[in-house]
PDB file of the backbone (N, CA, C, O) and the ligand in Angstrom, with CONECT records:
HET     ZN  A 101       1
ATOM      1  N   MET A   1     126.613  51.480  60.571  1.00  0.00           N
ATOM      2  CA  MET A   1     126.826  51.126  61.970  1.00  0.00           C
ATOM      3  C   MET A   1     127.940  52.008  62.525  1.00  0.00           C
ATOM      4  O   MET A   1     128.586  52.731  61.767  1.00  0.00           O
ATOM      5  N   THR A   2     128.167  51.961  63.789  1.00  0.00           N
ATOM      6  CA  THR A   2     129.158  52.803  64.429  1.00  0.00           C
ATOM      7  C   THR A   2     130.562  52.485  63.944  1.00  0.00           C
ATOM      8  O   THR A   2     130.803  51.419  63.376  1.00  0.00           O
ATOM      9  N   ALA A   3     131.472  53.394  64.164  1.00  0.00           N
ATOM     10  CA  ALA A   3     132.851  53.214  63.732  1.00  0.00           C
ATOM     11  C   ALA A   3     133.772  53.342  64.933  1.00  0.00           C
ATOM     12  O   ALA A   3     134.373  54.393  65.153  1.00  0.00           O
ATOM     13  N   PRO A   4     133.884  52.264  65.715  1.00  0.00           N
ATOM     14  CA  PRO A   4     134.779  52.320  66.871  1.00  0.00           C
ATOM     15  C   PRO A   4     136.243  52.407  66.435  1.00  0.00           C
ATOM     16  O   PRO A   4     136.593  52.065  65.305  1.00  0.00           O
ATOM     17  N   VAL A   5     137.066  52.861  67.335  1.00  0.00           N
ATOM     18  CA  VAL A   5     138.493  53.005  67.039  1.00  0.00           C
ATOM     19  C   VAL A   5     139.260  51.954  67.817  1.00  0.00           C
ATOM     20  O   VAL A   5     139.105  51.833  69.032  1.00  0.00           O
ATOM     21  N   ASN A   6     140.080  51.201  67.122  1.00  0.00           N
ATOM     22  CA  ASN A   6     140.965  50.225  67.759  1.00  0.00           C
ATOM     23  C   ASN A   6     142.392  50.700  67.591  1.00  0.00           C
ATOM     24  O   ASN A   6     142.663  51.625  66.826  1.00  0.00           O
ATOM     25  N   PHE A   7     143.286  50.075  68.293  1.00  0.00           N
ATOM     26  CA  PHE A   7     144.677  50.413  68.080  1.00  0.00           C
ATOM     27  C   PHE A   7     145.464  49.178  67.718  1.00  0.00           C
ATOM     28  O   PHE A   7     145.145  48.073  68.156  1.00  0.00           O
ATOM     29  N   THR A   8     146.479  49.365  66.929  1.00  0.00           N
ATOM     30  CA  THR A   8     147.337  48.278  66.459  1.00  0.00           C
ATOM     31  C   THR A   8     148.778  48.688  66.698  1.00  0.00           C
ATOM     32  O   THR A   8     149.161  49.805  66.352  1.00  0.00           O
ATOM     33  N   PRO A   9     149.586  47.811  67.282  1.00  0.00           N
ATOM     34  CA  PRO A   9     150.979  48.195  67.498  1.00  0.00           C
ATOM     35  C   PRO A   9     151.706  48.392  66.171  1.00  0.00           C
ATOM     36  O   PRO A   9     151.524  47.618  65.230  1.00  0.00           O
ATOM     37  N   ALA A  10     152.511  49.410  66.109  1.00  0.00           N
ATOM     38  CA  ALA A  10     153.303  49.685  64.911  1.00  0.00           C
ATOM     39  C   ALA A  10     154.763  49.731  65.324  1.00  0.00           C
ATOM     40  O   ALA A  10     155.187  50.600  66.085  1.00  0.00           O
ATOM     41  N   ALA A  11     155.529  48.767  64.800  1.00  0.00           N
ATOM     42  CA  ALA A  11     156.939  48.706  65.170  1.00  0.00           C
ATOM     43  C   ALA A  11     157.687  49.887  64.553  1.00  0.00           C
ATOM     44  O   ALA A  11     157.391  50.308  63.434  1.00  0.00           O
ATOM     45  N   ARG A  12     158.635  50.400  65.278  1.00  0.00           N
ATOM     46  CA  ARG A  12     159.473  51.490  64.760  1.00  0.00           C
ATOM     47  C   ARG A  12     160.922  51.064  64.825  1.00  0.00           C
ATOM     48  O   ARG A  12     161.290  50.209  65.631  1.00  0.00           O
ATOM     49  N   LYS A  13     161.751  51.662  63.973  1.00  0.00           N
ATOM     50  CA  LYS A  13     163.183  51.400  64.025  1.00  0.00           C
ATOM     51  C   LYS A  13     163.696  51.725  65.416  1.00  0.00           C
ATOM     52  O   LYS A  13     163.319  52.739  66.002  1.00  0.00           O
ATOM     53  N   GLY A  14     164.545  50.877  65.937  1.00  0.00           N
ATOM     54  CA  GLY A  14     165.108  51.131  67.247  1.00  0.00           C
ATOM     55  C   GLY A  14     164.322  50.491  68.377  1.00  0.00           C
ATOM     56  O   GLY A  14     164.767  50.499  69.525  1.00  0.00           O
ATOM     57  N   ASP A  15     163.169  49.942  68.067  1.00  0.00           N
ATOM     58  CA  ASP A  15     162.413  49.269  69.119  1.00  0.00           C
ATOM     59  C   ASP A  15     163.197  48.051  69.584  1.00  0.00           C
ATOM     60  O   ASP A  15     163.813  47.354  68.778  1.00  0.00           O
ATOM     61  N   GLU A  16     163.171  47.808  70.838  1.00  0.00           N
ATOM     62  CA  GLU A  16     163.867  46.647  71.373  1.00  0.00           C
ATOM     63  C   GLU A  16     163.043  45.400  71.112  1.00  0.00           C
ATOM     64  O   GLU A  16     161.813  45.454  71.132  1.00  0.00           O
ATOM     65  N   PRO A  17     163.724  44.247  70.860  1.00  0.00           N
ATOM     66  CA  PRO A  17     162.993  43.015  70.570  1.00  0.00           C
ATOM     67  C   PRO A  17     162.067  42.593  71.702  1.00  0.00           C
ATOM     68  O   PRO A  17     161.051  41.940  71.465  1.00  0.00           O
ATOM     69  N   CYS A  18     162.413  42.961  72.928  1.00  0.00           N
ATOM     70  CA  CYS A  18     161.559  42.546  74.041  1.00  0.00           C
ATOM     71  C   CYS A  18     160.293  43.394  74.106  1.00  0.00           C
ATOM     72  O   CYS A  18     159.407  43.110  74.912  1.00  0.00           O
ATOM     73  N   GLY A  19     160.195  44.409  73.291  1.00  0.00           N
ATOM     74  CA  GLY A  19     158.974  45.199  73.217  1.00  0.00           C
ATOM     75  C   GLY A  19     158.824  46.236  74.306  1.00  0.00           C
ATOM     76  O   GLY A  19     157.719  46.716  74.557  1.00  0.00           O
ATOM     77  N   ARG A  20     159.922  46.593  74.958  1.00  0.00           N
ATOM     78  CA  ARG A  20     159.822  47.601  76.018  1.00  0.00           C
ATOM     79  C   ARG A  20     159.390  48.962  75.467  1.00  0.00           C
ATOM     80  O   ARG A  20     158.635  49.700  76.099  1.00  0.00           O
ATOM     81  N   ARG A  21     159.890  49.265  74.279  1.00  0.00           N
ATOM     82  CA  ARG A  21     159.572  50.569  73.704  1.00  0.00           C
ATOM     83  C   ARG A  21     158.718  50.333  72.461  1.00  0.00           C
ATOM     84  O   ARG A  21     159.228  49.884  71.434  1.00  0.00           O
ATOM     85  N   ARG A  22     157.471  50.623  72.546  1.00  0.00           N
ATOM     86  CA  ARG A  22     156.563  50.435  71.415  1.00  0.00           C
ATOM     87  C   ARG A  22     155.752  51.694  71.233  1.00  0.00           C
ATOM     88  O   ARG A  22     155.548  52.475  72.162  1.00  0.00           O
ATOM     89  N   SER A  23     155.301  51.865  70.018  1.00  0.00           N
ATOM     90  CA  SER A  23     154.380  52.962  69.762  1.00  0.00           C
ATOM     91  C   SER A  23     153.096  52.363  69.186  1.00  0.00           C
ATOM     92  O   SER A  23     153.114  51.269  68.621  1.00  0.00           O
ATOM     93  N   TYR A  24     152.021  53.062  69.326  1.00  0.00           N
ATOM     94  CA  TYR A  24     150.735  52.580  68.866  1.00  0.00           C
ATOM     95  C   TYR A  24     150.093  53.622  67.965  1.00  0.00           C
ATOM     96  O   TYR A  24     150.194  54.829  68.183  1.00  0.00           O
ATOM     97  N   ARG A  25     149.432  53.101  66.950  1.00  0.00           N
ATOM     98  CA  ARG A  25     148.680  53.987  66.067  1.00  0.00           C
ATOM     99  C   ARG A  25     147.213  53.592  66.160  1.00  0.00           C
ATOM    100  O   ARG A  25     146.889  52.411  66.282  1.00  0.00           O
ATOM    101  N   PHE A  26     146.356  54.552  66.105  1.00  0.00           N
ATOM    102  CA  PHE A  26     144.931  54.279  66.141  1.00  0.00           C
ATOM    103  C   PHE A  26     144.415  54.088  64.720  1.00  0.00           C
ATOM    104  O   PHE A  26     144.859  54.754  63.784  1.00  0.00           O
ATOM    105  N   ARG A  27     143.476  53.172  64.581  1.00  0.00           N
ATOM    106  CA  ARG A  27     142.898  52.918  63.266  1.00  0.00           C
ATOM    107  C   ARG A  27     141.382  52.805  63.393  1.00  0.00           C
ATOM    108  O   ARG A  27     140.853  52.181  64.313  1.00  0.00           O
ATOM    109  N   GLU A  28     140.722  53.419  62.452  1.00  0.00           N
ATOM    110  CA  GLU A  28     139.267  53.368  62.417  1.00  0.00           C
ATOM    111  C   GLU A  28     138.823  52.010  61.858  1.00  0.00           C
ATOM    112  O   GLU A  28     139.432  51.495  60.921  1.00  0.00           O
ATOM    113  N   HIS A  29     137.783  51.444  62.423  1.00  0.00           N
ATOM    114  CA  HIS A  29     137.185  50.212  61.903  1.00  0.00           C
ATOM    115  C   HIS A  29     135.688  50.427  61.763  1.00  0.00           C
ATOM    116  O   HIS A  29     135.064  51.079  62.600  1.00  0.00           O
ATOM    117  N   HIS A  30     135.125  49.883  60.714  1.00  0.00           N
ATOM    118  CA  HIS A  30     133.684  49.954  60.508  1.00  0.00           C
ATOM    119  C   HIS A  30     133.115  48.559  60.736  1.00  0.00           C
ATOM    120  O   HIS A  30     133.633  47.572  60.213  1.00  0.00           O
ATOM    121  N   ILE A  31     132.055  48.489  61.515  1.00  0.00           N
ATOM    122  CA  ILE A  31     131.403  47.214  61.777  1.00  0.00           C
ATOM    123  C   ILE A  31     130.255  47.064  60.782  1.00  0.00           C
ATOM    124  O   ILE A  31     129.335  47.882  60.740  1.00  0.00           O
ATOM    125  N   VAL A  32     130.331  45.998  59.983  1.00  0.00           N
ATOM    126  CA  VAL A  32     129.322  45.768  58.946  1.00  0.00           C
ATOM    127  C   VAL A  32     128.834  44.325  59.020  1.00  0.00           C
ATOM    128  O   VAL A  32     129.473  43.473  59.637  1.00  0.00           O
ATOM    129  N   ALA A  33     127.696  44.062  58.386  1.00  0.00           N
ATOM    130  CA  ALA A  33     127.211  42.686  58.281  1.00  0.00           C
ATOM    131  C   ALA A  33     128.237  41.878  57.495  1.00  0.00           C
ATOM    132  O   ALA A  33     128.732  42.327  56.462  1.00  0.00           O
ATOM    133  N   ASP A  34     128.553  40.680  57.993  1.00  0.00           N
ATOM    134  CA  ASP A  34     129.538  39.836  57.314  1.00  0.00           C
ATOM    135  C   ASP A  34     128.840  39.069  56.193  1.00  0.00           C
ATOM    136  O   ASP A  34     128.086  38.129  56.444  1.00  0.00           O
ATOM    137  N   GLU A  35     129.100  39.481  54.967  1.00  0.00           N
ATOM    138  CA  GLU A  35     128.485  38.829  53.811  1.00  0.00           C
ATOM    139  C   GLU A  35     129.532  38.106  52.961  1.00  0.00           C
ATOM    140  O   GLU A  35     129.303  37.812  51.788  1.00  0.00           O
ATOM    141  N   GLU A  36     130.682  37.825  53.574  1.00  0.00           N
ATOM    142  CA  GLU A  36     131.731  37.089  52.870  1.00  0.00           C
ATOM    143  C   GLU A  36     131.286  35.635  52.680  1.00  0.00           C
ATOM    144  O   GLU A  36     130.457  35.143  53.446  1.00  0.00           O
ATOM    145  N   PRO A  37     131.826  34.941  51.667  1.00  0.00           N
ATOM    146  CA  PRO A  37     131.427  33.540  51.431  1.00  0.00           C
ATOM    147  C   PRO A  37     131.672  32.629  52.637  1.00  0.00           C
ATOM    148  O   PRO A  37     130.955  31.648  52.834  1.00  0.00           O
ATOM    149  N   ASP A  38     132.688  32.957  53.441  1.00  0.00           N
ATOM    150  CA  ASP A  38     132.992  32.108  54.591  1.00  0.00           C
ATOM    151  C   ASP A  38     132.342  32.599  55.884  1.00  0.00           C
ATOM    152  O   ASP A  38     132.678  32.121  56.967  1.00  0.00           O
ATOM    153  N   ALA A  39     131.424  33.538  55.777  1.00  0.00           N
ATOM    154  CA  ALA A  39     130.769  34.074  56.977  1.00  0.00           C
ATOM    155  C   ALA A  39     129.899  33.009  57.631  1.00  0.00           C
ATOM    156  O   ALA A  39     129.364  32.122  56.966  1.00  0.00           O
ATOM    157  N   GLU A  40     129.773  33.120  58.947  1.00  0.00           N
ATOM    158  CA  GLU A  40     128.857  32.229  59.654  1.00  0.00           C
ATOM    159  C   GLU A  40     127.437  32.561  59.208  1.00  0.00           C
ATOM    160  O   GLU A  40     127.147  33.712  58.882  1.00  0.00           O
ATOM    161  N   PRO A  41     126.550  31.570  59.189  1.00  0.00           N
ATOM    162  CA  PRO A  41     125.179  31.856  58.757  1.00  0.00           C
ATOM    163  C   PRO A  41     124.399  32.607  59.841  1.00  0.00           C
ATOM    164  O   PRO A  41     124.722  32.536  61.027  1.00  0.00           O
ATOM    165  N   LEU A  42     123.379  33.317  59.403  1.00  0.00           N
ATOM    166  CA  LEU A  42     122.428  33.950  60.310  1.00  0.00           C
ATOM    167  C   LEU A  42     121.720  32.822  61.052  1.00  0.00           C
ATOM    168  O   LEU A  42     121.387  31.807  60.440  1.00  0.00           O
ATOM    169  N   SER A  43     121.483  32.971  62.334  1.00  0.00           N
ATOM    170  CA  SER A  43     120.771  31.910  63.040  1.00  0.00           C
ATOM    171  C   SER A  43     119.772  32.498  64.026  1.00  0.00           C
ATOM    172  O   SER A  43     119.929  33.615  64.519  1.00  0.00           O
ATOM    173  N   PHE A  44     118.753  31.714  64.292  1.00  0.00           N
ATOM    174  CA  PHE A  44     117.656  32.132  65.163  1.00  0.00           C
ATOM    175  C   PHE A  44     117.454  31.079  66.244  1.00  0.00           C
ATOM    176  O   PHE A  44     117.717  29.894  66.039  1.00  0.00           O
ATOM    177  N   SER A  45     116.986  31.535  67.390  1.00  0.00           N
ATOM    178  CA  SER A  45     116.524  30.609  68.421  1.00  0.00           C
ATOM    179  C   SER A  45     115.440  31.323  69.207  1.00  0.00           C
ATOM    180  O   SER A  45     115.300  32.543  69.132  1.00  0.00           O
ATOM    181  N   ALA A  46     114.678  30.550  69.958  1.00  0.00           N
ATOM    182  CA  ALA A  46     113.598  31.109  70.776  1.00  0.00           C
ATOM    183  C   ALA A  46     113.944  30.893  72.244  1.00  0.00           C
ATOM    184  O   ALA A  46     114.544  29.882  72.609  1.00  0.00           O
ATOM    185  N   GLU A  47     113.562  31.847  73.075  1.00  0.00           N
ATOM    186  CA  GLU A  47     113.827  31.762  74.508  1.00  0.00           C
ATOM    187  C   GLU A  47     112.541  32.009  75.269  1.00  0.00           C
ATOM    188  O   GLU A  47     111.774  32.913  74.934  1.00  0.00           O
ATOM    189  N   CYS A  48     112.309  31.212  76.283  1.00  0.00           N
ATOM    190  CA  CYS A  48     111.150  31.409  77.149  1.00  0.00           C
ATOM    191  C   CYS A  48     111.488  32.536  78.124  1.00  0.00           C
ATOM    192  O   CYS A  48     112.500  32.478  78.822  1.00  0.00           O
ATOM    193  N   ALA A  49     110.639  33.556  78.167  1.00  0.00           N
ATOM    194  CA  ALA A  49     110.883  34.688  79.058  1.00  0.00           C
ATOM    195  C   ALA A  49     110.510  34.372  80.502  1.00  0.00           C
ATOM    196  O   ALA A  49     110.834  35.138  81.410  1.00  0.00           O
ATOM    197  N   VAL A  50     109.829  33.246  80.718  1.00  0.00           N
ATOM    198  CA  VAL A  50     109.424  32.873  82.072  1.00  0.00           C
ATOM    199  C   VAL A  50     110.544  32.099  82.765  1.00  0.00           C
ATOM    200  O   VAL A  50     110.941  32.444  83.878  1.00  0.00           O
ATOM    201  N   CYS A  51     111.056  31.053  82.110  1.00  0.00           N
ATOM    202  CA  CYS A  51     112.071  30.197  82.742  1.00  0.00           C
ATOM    203  C   CYS A  51     113.456  30.365  82.120  1.00  0.00           C
ATOM    204  O   CYS A  51     114.423  29.783  82.613  1.00  0.00           O
ATOM    205  N   GLU A  52     113.569  31.144  81.054  1.00  0.00           N
ATOM    206  CA  GLU A  52     114.817  31.447  80.371  1.00  0.00           C
ATOM    207  C   GLU A  52     115.474  30.243  79.694  1.00  0.00           C
ATOM    208  O   GLU A  52     116.644  30.316  79.319  1.00  0.00           O
ATOM    209  N   GLN A  53     114.748  29.147  79.531  1.00  0.00           N
ATOM    210  CA  GLN A  53     115.256  28.046  78.702  1.00  0.00           C
ATOM    211  C   GLN A  53     115.168  28.503  77.252  1.00  0.00           C
ATOM    212  O   GLN A  53     114.330  29.334  76.899  1.00  0.00           O
ATOM    213  N   PHE A  54     116.043  27.950  76.419  1.00  0.00           N
ATOM    214  CA  PHE A  54     115.980  28.319  75.012  1.00  0.00           C
ATOM    215  C   PHE A  54     116.211  27.110  74.122  1.00  0.00           C
ATOM    216  O   PHE A  54     116.826  26.119  74.516  1.00  0.00           O
ATOM    217  N   GLY A  55     115.697  27.229  72.913  1.00  0.00           N
ATOM    218  CA  GLY A  55     115.772  26.145  71.948  1.00  0.00           C
ATOM    219  C   GLY A  55     117.054  26.184  71.142  1.00  0.00           C
ATOM    220  O   GLY A  55     117.892  27.064  71.336  1.00  0.00           O
ATOM    221  N   PRO A  56     117.204  25.239  70.248  1.00  0.00           N
ATOM    222  CA  PRO A  56     118.423  25.174  69.430  1.00  0.00           C
ATOM    223  C   PRO A  56     118.465  26.287  68.393  1.00  0.00           C
ATOM    224  O   PRO A  56     117.440  26.860  68.023  1.00  0.00           O
ATOM    225  N   GLU A  57     119.690  26.578  67.929  1.00  0.00           N
ATOM    226  CA  GLU A  57     119.857  27.566  66.854  1.00  0.00           C
ATOM    227  C   GLU A  57     119.397  26.937  65.546  1.00  0.00           C
ATOM    228  O   GLU A  57     119.755  25.806  65.217  1.00  0.00           O
ATOM    229  N   GLU A  58     118.604  27.690  64.820  1.00  0.00           N
ATOM    230  CA  GLU A  58     118.043  27.225  63.543  1.00  0.00           C
ATOM    231  C   GLU A  58     118.343  28.243  62.455  1.00  0.00           C
ATOM    232  O   GLU A  58     118.721  29.379  62.743  1.00  0.00           O
ATOM    233  N   GLU A  59     118.175  27.834  61.206  1.00  0.00           N
ATOM    234  CA  GLU A  59     118.459  28.732  60.083  1.00  0.00           C
ATOM    235  C   GLU A  59     117.340  29.724  59.806  1.00  0.00           C
ATOM    236  O   GLU A  59     117.567  30.752  59.168  1.00  0.00           O
ATOM    237  N   THR A  60     116.114  29.423  60.288  1.00  0.00           N
ATOM    238  CA  THR A  60     114.999  30.342  60.061  1.00  0.00           C
ATOM    239  C   THR A  60     114.259  30.615  61.360  1.00  0.00           C
ATOM    240  O   THR A  60     114.322  29.839  62.313  1.00  0.00           O
ATOM    241  N   SER A  61     113.559  31.736  61.368  1.00  0.00           N
ATOM    242  CA  SER A  61     112.753  32.105  62.520  1.00  0.00           C
ATOM    243  C   SER A  61     111.623  31.092  62.736  1.00  0.00           C
ATOM    244  O   SER A  61     111.284  30.761  63.872  1.00  0.00           O
ATOM    245  N   GLU A  62     111.054  30.612  61.645  1.00  0.00           N
ATOM    246  CA  GLU A  62     109.953  29.646  61.736  1.00  0.00           C
ATOM    247  C   GLU A  62     110.428  28.348  62.383  1.00  0.00           C
ATOM    248  O   GLU A  62     109.732  27.786  63.229  1.00  0.00           O
ATOM    249  N   ALA A  63     111.598  27.874  61.993  1.00  0.00           N
ATOM    250  CA  ALA A  63     112.136  26.641  62.574  1.00  0.00           C
ATOM    251  C   ALA A  63     112.414  26.837  64.065  1.00  0.00           C
ATOM    252  O   ALA A  63     112.182  25.933  64.868  1.00  0.00           O
ATOM    253  N   ALA A  64     112.910  28.015  64.429  1.00  0.00           N
ATOM    254  CA  ALA A  64     113.168  28.299  65.846  1.00  0.00           C
ATOM    255  C   ALA A  64     111.861  28.322  66.629  1.00  0.00           C
ATOM    256  O   ALA A  64     111.826  27.931  67.796  1.00  0.00           O
ATOM    257  N   GLY A  65     110.789  28.779  65.990  1.00  0.00           N
ATOM    258  CA  GLY A  65     109.485  28.847  66.647  1.00  0.00           C
ATOM    259  C   GLY A  65     108.908  27.482  66.979  1.00  0.00           C
ATOM    260  O   GLY A  65     108.058  27.374  67.862  1.00  0.00           O
ATOM    261  N   ALA A  66     109.348  26.441  66.294  1.00  0.00           N
ATOM    262  CA  ALA A  66     108.848  25.093  66.580  1.00  0.00           C
ATOM    263  C   ALA A  66     109.184  24.686  68.014  1.00  0.00           C
ATOM    264  O   ALA A  66     108.438  23.935  68.643  1.00  0.00           O
ATOM    265  N   TRP A  67     110.294  25.178  68.517  1.00  0.00           N
ATOM    266  CA  TRP A  67     110.666  24.866  69.902  1.00  0.00           C
ATOM    267  C   TRP A  67     109.641  25.459  70.866  1.00  0.00           C
ATOM    268  O   TRP A  67     109.345  24.858  71.898  1.00  0.00           O
ATOM    269  N   ILE A  68     109.096  26.633  70.541  1.00  0.00           N
ATOM    270  CA  ILE A  68     108.096  27.272  71.406  1.00  0.00           C
ATOM    271  C   ILE A  68     106.879  26.361  71.556  1.00  0.00           C
ATOM    272  O   ILE A  68     106.348  26.214  72.657  1.00  0.00           O
ATOM    273  N   VAL A  69     106.441  25.759  70.474  1.00  0.00           N
ATOM    274  CA  VAL A  69     105.274  24.876  70.519  1.00  0.00           C
ATOM    275  C   VAL A  69     105.540  23.720  71.475  1.00  0.00           C
ATOM    276  O   VAL A  69     104.700  23.392  72.313  1.00  0.00           O
ATOM    277  N   ARG A  70     106.718  23.103  71.344  1.00  0.00           N
ATOM    278  CA  ARG A  70     107.050  21.971  72.228  1.00  0.00           C
ATOM    279  C   ARG A  70     107.160  22.430  73.678  1.00  0.00           C
ATOM    280  O   ARG A  70     106.683  21.744  74.582  1.00  0.00           O
ATOM    281  N   HIS A  71     107.788  23.590  73.907  1.00  0.00           N
ATOM    282  CA  HIS A  71     107.960  24.097  75.275  1.00  0.00           C
ATOM    283  C   HIS A  71     106.607  24.464  75.887  1.00  0.00           C
ATOM    284  O   HIS A  71     106.374  24.226  77.072  1.00  0.00           O
ATOM    285  N   LEU A  72     105.733  25.033  75.090  1.00  0.00           N
ATOM    286  CA  LEU A  72     104.410  25.425  75.582  1.00  0.00           C
ATOM    287  C   LEU A  72     103.570  24.201  75.955  1.00  0.00           C
ATOM    288  O   LEU A  72     102.816  24.233  76.928  1.00  0.00           O
ATOM    289  N   LYS A  73     103.704  23.127  75.180  1.00  0.00           N
ATOM    290  CA  LYS A  73     102.969  21.891  75.510  1.00  0.00           C
ATOM    291  C   LYS A  73     103.425  21.349  76.862  1.00  0.00           C
ATOM    292  O   LYS A  73     102.608  20.868  77.647  1.00  0.00           O
ATOM    293  N   ALA A  74     104.710  21.424  77.131  1.00  0.00           N
ATOM    294  CA  ALA A  74     105.252  20.920  78.396  1.00  0.00           C
ATOM    295  C   ALA A  74     105.039  21.905  79.545  1.00  0.00           C
ATOM    296  O   ALA A  74     105.027  21.501  80.708  1.00  0.00           O
ATOM    297  N   ASN A  75     104.870  23.198  79.232  1.00  0.00           N
ATOM    298  CA  ASN A  75     104.744  24.249  80.254  1.00  0.00           C
ATOM    299  C   ASN A  75     103.617  25.208  79.855  1.00  0.00           C
ATOM    300  O   ASN A  75     103.888  26.330  79.425  1.00  0.00           O
ATOM    301  N   PRO A  76     102.355  24.779  79.992  1.00  0.00           N
ATOM    302  CA  PRO A  76     101.237  25.590  79.491  1.00  0.00           C
ATOM    303  C   PRO A  76     101.135  26.990  80.106  1.00  0.00           C
ATOM    304  O   PRO A  76     100.486  27.870  79.541  1.00  0.00           O
ATOM    305  N   GLU A  77     101.769  27.193  81.254  1.00  0.00           N
ATOM    306  CA  GLU A  77     101.713  28.517  81.893  1.00  0.00           C
ATOM    307  C   GLU A  77     102.806  29.467  81.387  1.00  0.00           C
ATOM    308  O   GLU A  77     102.821  30.639  81.763  1.00  0.00           O
ATOM    309  N   HIS A  78     103.719  28.978  80.541  1.00  0.00           N
ATOM    310  CA  HIS A  78     104.794  29.815  79.988  1.00  0.00           C
ATOM    311  C   HIS A  78     104.326  30.398  78.653  1.00  0.00           C
ATOM    312  O   HIS A  78     104.366  29.724  77.624  1.00  0.00           O
ATOM    313  N   LEU A  79     103.883  31.659  78.682  1.00  0.00           N
ATOM    314  CA  LEU A  79     103.241  32.268  77.511  1.00  0.00           C
ATOM    315  C   LEU A  79     104.055  33.391  76.870  1.00  0.00           C
ATOM    316  O   LEU A  79     103.636  33.954  75.859  1.00  0.00           O
ATOM    317  N   THR A  80     105.211  33.723  77.445  1.00  0.00           N
ATOM    318  CA  THR A  80     105.995  34.843  76.927  1.00  0.00           C
ATOM    319  C   THR A  80     107.349  34.341  76.424  1.00  0.00           C
ATOM    320  O   THR A  80     108.047  33.603  77.120  1.00  0.00           O
ATOM    321  N   TYR A  81     107.711  34.755  75.197  1.00  0.00           N
ATOM    322  CA  TYR A  81     108.939  34.266  74.555  1.00  0.00           C
ATOM    323  C   TYR A  81     109.711  35.407  73.906  1.00  0.00           C
ATOM    324  O   TYR A  81     109.180  36.491  73.662  1.00  0.00           O
ATOM    325  N   ARG A  82     110.962  35.130  73.641  1.00  0.00           N
ATOM    326  CA  ARG A  82     111.824  36.086  72.928  1.00  0.00           C
ATOM    327  C   ARG A  82     112.426  35.371  71.722  1.00  0.00           C
ATOM    328  O   ARG A  82     112.691  34.170  71.761  1.00  0.00           O
ATOM    329  N   GLU A  83     112.632  36.125  70.663  1.00  0.00           N
ATOM    330  CA  GLU A  83     113.383  35.580  69.528  1.00  0.00           C
ATOM    331  C   GLU A  83     114.811  36.062  69.672  1.00  0.00           C
ATOM    332  O   GLU A  83     115.050  37.249  69.894  1.00  0.00           O
ATOM    333  N   ARG A  84     115.762  35.150  69.546  1.00  0.00           N
ATOM    334  CA  ARG A  84     117.180  35.513  69.614  1.00  0.00           C
ATOM    335  C   ARG A  84     117.764  35.368  68.225  1.00  0.00           C
ATOM    336  O   ARG A  84     117.615  34.331  67.579  1.00  0.00           O
ATOM    337  N   LEU A  85     118.426  36.412  67.774  1.00  0.00           N
ATOM    338  CA  LEU A  85     119.002  36.436  66.431  1.00  0.00           C
ATOM    339  C   LEU A  85     120.513  36.588  66.549  1.00  0.00           C
ATOM    340  O   LEU A  85     121.001  37.471  67.254  1.00  0.00           O
ATOM    341  N   ILE A  86     121.240  35.736  65.868  1.00  0.00           N
ATOM    342  CA  ILE A  86     122.697  35.860  65.821  1.00  0.00           C
ATOM    343  C   ILE A  86     123.073  36.231  64.393  1.00  0.00           C
ATOM    344  O   ILE A  86     122.884  35.454  63.458  1.00  0.00           O
ATOM    345  N   ARG A  87     123.620  37.459  64.247  1.00  0.00           N
ATOM    346  CA  ARG A  87     123.965  37.978  62.925  1.00  0.00           C
ATOM    347  C   ARG A  87     125.476  38.128  62.857  1.00  0.00           C
ATOM    348  O   ARG A  87     126.055  38.840  63.678  1.00  0.00           O
ATOM    349  N   PRO A  88     126.127  37.482  61.908  1.00  0.00           N
ATOM    350  CA  PRO A  88     127.587  37.617  61.808  1.00  0.00           C
ATOM    351  C   PRO A  88     127.973  39.028  61.376  1.00  0.00           C
ATOM    352  O   PRO A  88     127.368  39.605  60.472  1.00  0.00           O
ATOM    353  N   LEU A  89     128.976  39.561  62.029  1.00  0.00           N
ATOM    354  CA  LEU A  89     129.481  40.903  61.735  1.00  0.00           C
ATOM    355  C   LEU A  89     130.969  40.826  61.413  1.00  0.00           C
ATOM    356  O   LEU A  89     131.644  39.856  61.757  1.00  0.00           O
ATOM    357  N   ARG A  90     131.456  41.847  60.758  1.00  0.00           N
ATOM    358  CA  ARG A  90     132.872  41.900  60.395  1.00  0.00           C
ATOM    359  C   ARG A  90     133.385  43.311  60.676  1.00  0.00           C
ATOM    360  O   ARG A  90     132.700  44.296  60.398  1.00  0.00           O
ATOM    361  N   ALA A  91     134.575  43.398  61.220  1.00  0.00           N
ATOM    362  CA  ALA A  91     135.240  44.699  61.425  1.00  0.00           C
ATOM    363  C   ALA A  91     136.123  44.961  60.205  1.00  0.00           C
ATOM    364  O   ALA A  91     137.066  44.216  59.939  1.00  0.00           O
ATOM    365  N   VAL A  92     135.811  46.011  59.478  1.00  0.00           N
ATOM    366  CA  VAL A  92     136.559  46.364  58.268  1.00  0.00           C
ATOM    367  C   VAL A  92     137.510  47.497  58.600  1.00  0.00           C
ATOM    368  O   VAL A  92     137.070  48.577  58.994  1.00  0.00           O
ATOM    369  N   PRO A  93     138.832  47.266  58.444  1.00  0.00           N
ATOM    370  CA  PRO A  93     139.796  48.319  58.758  1.00  0.00           C
ATOM    371  C   PRO A  93     139.592  49.528  57.850  1.00  0.00           C
ATOM    372  O   PRO A  93     139.358  49.393  56.649  1.00  0.00           O
ATOM    373  N   GLY A  94     139.685  50.702  58.449  1.00  0.00           N
ATOM    374  CA  GLY A  94     139.557  51.943  57.700  1.00  0.00           C
ATOM    375  C   GLY A  94     140.853  52.717  57.730  1.00  0.00           C
ATOM    376  O   GLY A  94     141.937  52.133  57.722  1.00  0.00           O
ATOM    377  N   ARG A  95     140.745  54.012  57.763  1.00  0.00           N
ATOM    378  CA  ARG A  95     141.933  54.864  57.684  1.00  0.00           C
ATOM    379  C   ARG A  95     142.676  54.883  59.023  1.00  0.00           C
ATOM    380  O   ARG A  95     142.091  54.695  60.090  1.00  0.00           O
ATOM    381  N   TRP A  96     143.955  55.110  58.925  1.00  0.00           N
ATOM    382  CA  TRP A  96     144.778  55.287  60.123  1.00  0.00           C
ATOM    383  C   TRP A  96     144.522  56.691  60.658  1.00  0.00           C
ATOM    384  O   TRP A  96     144.361  57.635  59.884  1.00  0.00           O
ATOM    385  N   LEU A  97     144.485  56.824  61.948  1.00  0.00           N
ATOM    386  CA  LEU A  97     144.223  58.132  62.560  1.00  0.00           C
ATOM    387  C   LEU A  97     145.496  58.779  63.046  1.00  0.00           C
ATOM    388  O   LEU A  97     145.459  59.884  63.587  1.00  0.00           O
TER     389      LEU A  97
HETATM  390 ZN    ZN A 101     109.631  28.254  80.037  1.00  0.00          ZN2+
END
């Protein structure tokens, strides 16, 4: 994935406590899929492309699709849907620039 650059303040000797004089260093970060044990789970939901209502977040695509069946029964003219996927990501600090 892309490697955006963020900046983090780096205190230097002589900096005033009120922070008037600060310096910043740039640091590379890599955005990766969050596969840590405490990562949020992958989740799916379905959205109606006609009225933009959407179903609850579910753990599987199939479970999210169940909402489409219920929505279609209530709205037989709504035939177009989107799958929404929420994938947890993590910014991993890289080298200082
Ligand atoms: Zn709809």
